[in-house]
C-alpha positions as CSV (number, residue, x, y, z in Angstrom):
1,X,-34.9,251.6,-140.6
2,X,-38.0,251.8,-138.4
3,X,-37.7,251.5,-134.6
4,X,-40.3,251.1,-131.9
5,X,-39.5,252.1,-128.3
6,X,-41.6,250.6,-125.5
7,X,-41.7,253.5,-123.0
8,X,-42.7,253.2,-119.4
9,X,-44.8,256.1,-118.1
10,X,-45.5,257.2,-114.5
11,X,-48.0,255.1,-112.5
12,X,-49.2,258.2,-110.7
13,X,-46.7,261.0,-109.9
14,X,-45.6,262.6,-113.2
15,X,-42.2,263.2,-111.7
16,X,-41.4,259.5,-111.8
17,X,-40.8,259.6,-115.5
18,X,-37.2,258.9,-116.5
19,X,-34.8,261.3,-118.2
20,X,-34.4,258.7,-121.0
21,X,-38.1,258.5,-121.5
22,X,-38.3,262.3,-122.0
23,X,-35.4,262.2,-124.4
24,X,-36.9,259.4,-126.5
25,X,-40.4,260.9,-126.5
26,X,-38.9,264.2,-127.8
27,X,-37.2,262.4,-130.7
28,X,-40.3,260.3,-131.6
29,X,-42.3,260.9,-134.8
30,X,-45.3,258.7,-133.8
31,X,-46.8,257.8,-130.4
32,X,-49.1,254.7,-130.1
33,X,-51.0,255.3,-126.9
34,X,-53.9,254.0,-124.8
35,X,-55.5,257.4,-124.1
36,X,-54.4,260.5,-126.0
37,X,-55.7,262.8,-123.3
38,X,-53.5,261.1,-120.6
39,X,-50.5,261.2,-122.9
40,X,-50.9,264.9,-123.6
41,X,-50.7,265.7,-119.9
42,X,-47.3,264.0,-119.8
43,X,-46.1,265.7,-122.9
44,X,-47.2,269.1,-121.6
45,X,-45.6,268.6,-118.2
46,X,-42.1,268.2,-119.9
47,X,-42.6,270.5,-122.8
48,X,-42.2,267.7,-125.3
49,X,-44.5,269.4,-127.8
50,X,-47.2,268.1,-130.1
51,X,-46.8,264.6,-131.5
52,X,-48.6,262.5,-134.0
53,X,-50.6,260.0,-132.0
54,X,-52.8,257.0,-132.6
55,X,-54.8,255.2,-130.0
56,X,-54.8,251.4,-129.3
57,X,-57.2,249.4,-127.2
58,X,-57.0,245.8,-125.9
59,X,-59.4,244.7,-128.5
60,X,-58.6,247.0,-131.4
61,X,-59.8,245.5,-134.7
62,X,-57.3,243.9,-137.0
63,X,-57.8,246.6,-139.6
64,X,-56.7,249.2,-137.1
65,X,-53.7,247.2,-136.1
66,X,-52.7,246.9,-139.8
67,X,-53.0,250.7,-140.1
68,X,-50.9,251.3,-137.1
69,X,-48.2,248.9,-138.4
70,X,-48.2,250.7,-141.7
71,X,-47.5,254.0,-139.8
72,X,-44.7,252.4,-137.7
73,X,-43.0,251.0,-140.8
74,X,-43.2,254.3,-142.5
75,X,-41.8,256.2,-139.4
76,X,-38.3,256.3,-138.2
77,X,-38.9,256.4,-134.5
78,X,-42.2,255.3,-132.9
79,X,-43.1,254.9,-129.2
80,X,-45.6,252.6,-127.6
81,X,-47.0,253.9,-124.3
82,X,-49.8,252.8,-121.9
83,X,-51.6,255.2,-119.6
84,X,-49.4,254.2,-116.6
85,X,-46.5,251.9,-116.2
86,X,-44.9,249.5,-118.7
87,X,-46.8,248.9,-122.0
88,X,-48.1,245.4,-122.6
89,X,-48.2,244.5,-118.9
90,X,-51.9,244.3,-118.3
91,X,-52.2,247.0,-121.0
92,X,-52.7,247.0,-124.8
93,X,-49.8,246.7,-127.2
94,X,-48.7,243.1,-127.2
95,X,-50.0,242.5,-130.7
96,X,-48.0,245.6,-131.9
97,X,-44.8,244.2,-130.5
98,X,-45.4,240.8,-131.9
99,X,-46.1,242.3,-135.4
100,X,-43.0,244.4,-135.2
101,X,-40.9,241.3,-134.6
102,X,-42.5,239.7,-137.7
103,X,-42.0,242.8,-139.8
104,X,-38.4,243.3,-138.8
105,X,-39.0,246.5,-137.0
106,X,-36.3,247.1,-134.4
107,X,-37.5,247.0,-130.8
108,X,-36.0,248.8,-127.8
109,X,-37.3,249.3,-124.2
110,X,-37.2,252.4,-121.9
111,X,-37.9,250.9,-118.5
112,X,-39.4,252.8,-115.6
113,X,-42.2,252.8,-113.0
114,X,-44.0,249.5,-112.4
115,X,-47.0,249.1,-110.1
116,X,-46.2,245.3,-109.7
117,X,-42.6,245.8,-108.6
118,X,-43.4,248.8,-106.5
119,X,-46.1,247.0,-104.6
120,X,-44.0,243.9,-103.9
121,X,-41.1,246.1,-102.7
122,X,-43.4,248.1,-100.3
123,X,-45.1,244.9,-99.0
124,X,-42.0,243.5,-97.2
125,X,-42.9,240.1,-98.7
126,X,-40.5,237.8,-100.5
127,X,-39.9,239.4,-103.9
128,X,-37.3,237.1,-105.6
129,X,-40.0,234.8,-107.0
130,X,-43.5,235.9,-107.7
131,X,-46.5,235.3,-110.0
132,X,-48.3,238.3,-111.5
133,X,-51.9,237.5,-112.3
134,X,-52.9,240.8,-114.0
135,X,-56.5,241.7,-113.5
136,X,-58.4,238.8,-112.0
137,X,-61.3,237.3,-114.0
138,X,-64.8,237.5,-112.6
139,X,-66.9,234.9,-110.8
140,X,-66.0,231.3,-110.7
141,X,-63.0,231.7,-112.9
142,X,-61.5,234.1,-110.3
143,X,-62.1,231.7,-107.5
144,X,-60.6,228.8,-109.4
145,X,-57.5,230.8,-110.2
146,X,-57.0,232.0,-106.6
147,X,-57.5,228.5,-105.3
148,X,-54.9,227.1,-107.7
149,X,-52.3,229.8,-106.8
150,X,-53.0,230.1,-103.1
151,X,-53.1,226.3,-102.4
152,X,-50.3,225.1,-104.6
153,X,-47.9,228.0,-105.5
154,X,-44.8,228.7,-103.4
155,X,-44.5,232.2,-104.9
156,X,-45.6,235.6,-103.8
157,X,-48.7,236.5,-105.7
158,X,-49.5,239.9,-107.0
159,X,-52.6,241.1,-108.9
160,X,-54.7,244.1,-109.8
161,X,-58.3,244.4,-108.7
162,X,-61.1,246.9,-109.3
163,X,-62.5,248.8,-106.3
164,X,-66.0,247.4,-106.7
165,X,-64.7,243.7,-106.6
166,X,-62.0,244.0,-103.9
167,X,-64.2,242.8,-101.0
168,X,-65.6,240.0,-103.0
169,X,-62.0,238.8,-103.9
170,X,-61.0,239.1,-100.2
171,X,-63.9,236.9,-99.2
172,X,-62.7,234.3,-101.6
173,X,-59.1,234.5,-100.2
174,X,-60.4,234.2,-96.7
175,X,-62.5,231.2,-97.6
176,X,-59.7,229.4,-99.5
177,X,-56.7,229.8,-97.2
178,X,-58.0,231.5,-94.1
179,X,-57.0,234.8,-92.4
180,X,-53.5,235.2,-93.8
181,X,-51.6,238.4,-94.0
182,X,-51.8,240.4,-97.2
183,X,-50.8,243.8,-98.6
184,X,-52.9,246.3,-100.5
185,X,-51.5,249.3,-102.3
186,X,-54.0,251.9,-103.4
187,X,-53.4,254.9,-105.7
188,X,-49.6,254.4,-105.7
189,X,-47.5,257.5,-106.0
190,X,-50.6,259.7,-106.2
191,X,-51.9,262.3,-103.7
192,X,-54.2,259.7,-102.0
193,X,-51.7,256.9,-101.9
194,X,-52.4,254.3,-99.2
195,X,-50.6,251.2,-98.1
196,X,-52.4,248.7,-95.8
197,X,-50.9,245.5,-94.5
198,X,-52.7,243.1,-92.3
199,X,-54.9,240.0,-92.0
200,X,-57.5,239.5,-94.7
201,X,-60.2,240.2,-92.1
202,X,-58.5,243.5,-91.1
203,X,-58.3,244.6,-94.7
204,X,-62.0,243.8,-95.2
205,X,-62.9,245.8,-92.2
206,X,-60.7,248.7,-93.3
207,X,-62.4,248.9,-96.6
208,X,-65.9,247.9,-95.4
209,X,-67.4,251.3,-96.3
210,X,-66.0,251.2,-99.8
211,X,-62.8,251.9,-101.7
212,X,-61.7,254.0,-104.6
213,X,-58.7,254.1,-106.9
214,X,-56.3,251.7,-108.6
215,X,-55.5,248.7,-106.4
216,X,-52.7,246.2,-106.3
217,X,-52.8,243.2,-103.9
218,X,-49.8,241.2,-102.8
219,X,-49.9,237.9,-101.0
220,X,-47.1,235.8,-99.6
221,X,-48.2,232.3,-99.1
222,X,-46.4,230.9,-96.1
223,X,-46.5,227.2,-95.6
224,X,-46.2,225.4,-92.3
225,X,-43.6,222.9,-91.5
């Protein structure tokens, strides 16, 4: 019977991979990955050896999805991996998992590093109840989404943002709810990891000359009264 493992991979530091992930990857006959080059780095690090790999993107055509499903069904153990973190969470792969359920392929999960959970934990904000917004949309859609969440949600909010749009997003936050305290995690677990917590205006000043890397933003909306 075919089985698909959803395997979490390191979000930065390769030493964050779990022992179970290494074991499962060694036993796998097929890897469905986001970027073959990134996956090879992980495989080489732990002497996992060469594996049959097929790539998947967020908007892979239906014909390719059909082909991948054929490969999974014909394979005893397959693994779905993203470049970093948990597959499907703001990464490709949901359609594969959905199709596996329909086709009767057994699903298992190998949990591990998560940028979302790591950022919330490091922020010091309330983490029992939160909304994850993924990558924010552009332009007016982004502003509408932020306005809805910042004005009406009681939950901590966490989202990913690209470096070239961070300041624009921070200006929207400042305009919508004022100079509240936020947390920005940049390049988590990597050599140039940086955590910055402060008022929106302070964060904007800190990154006024530009920012590079992968960014996660956490906001705890505190209400008065």
